[in-house]
N, C-alpha and C positions, 0 to 999 in steps of 0.2 A: 597553331602554335605558334610561344615565341620564343626563341633561346637569347642566353644572353651572355656574351663573349666574359673574358675577363676582367676585362676595363670597363665592362659594364657592370657585375655585381658588387666593384665601386661606385660609377655613376651613378645608377640607377639604383643599386639595394641597399647601397650605405655599408657594403659590407669590405673591409678592408683591409683583411685577410692578404699577407704574402703567398706568393705561388707555392715556397715551399710549404707553408704552414695547411693550406686549402689541402693540397695533395696530402699531406700528412692526415688531415679531418678525413678526407674523403676515403685514403681507406682503414680509417679506426671504423667507419660507417656511422659517422658523427656526422658528413655533410652529402647533399646528393652527386651523385655518378657522376663528370661529364659525359658529354655524348662528340666521337669524332665525327666531324665532318669535313675529314681532307688530311691529307701528310702533316700538317703544321699547324692544325688547325682544331682547336676545342671550345664547345660552349656546355653550357648548363641548359635544362630544361626549363620557364621561369617560374613556372606552375611547382614545381618540385622545390626549386628556393621559396616560393611564398610561402608551402607548407609548411619548410624547415623555420623559416620564421616566427610562424603562428607556432607552431611547439616551443619555438623560444619564449612567446610572450606565453604561452599558456603555461609554460612551466613556472615563468614569475607572476605569474597570478595565482599562483598554485601557493607560493612562500609566501608567511609574510612578513609583513616587516619591521624591520626594529627598528625603534628610536637609538639615538646613542648611546643612549642612557642604560635601555635595554639591552646591549651588544654587551656579551662578558669580551673579547673580544677587543674591548674600543678602553683605551685608558686615557680620560681627560677628565 
């Protein structure tokens, strides 16, 4: 099992959320909960982060892509 630090989330997975935003997502059950490794050390289970990323990809793939001219919010 591999764990990721906050720095690893950005460096390894490309997740560049700020610490406060990340905790908002965790508290809203919208991002995997970290594990406490020590008094001042947390980490995220890599497989749980990968599952979260896959859910985002799956959601994207279920949503049709609108061309700019088909998008009602597009003013151009």
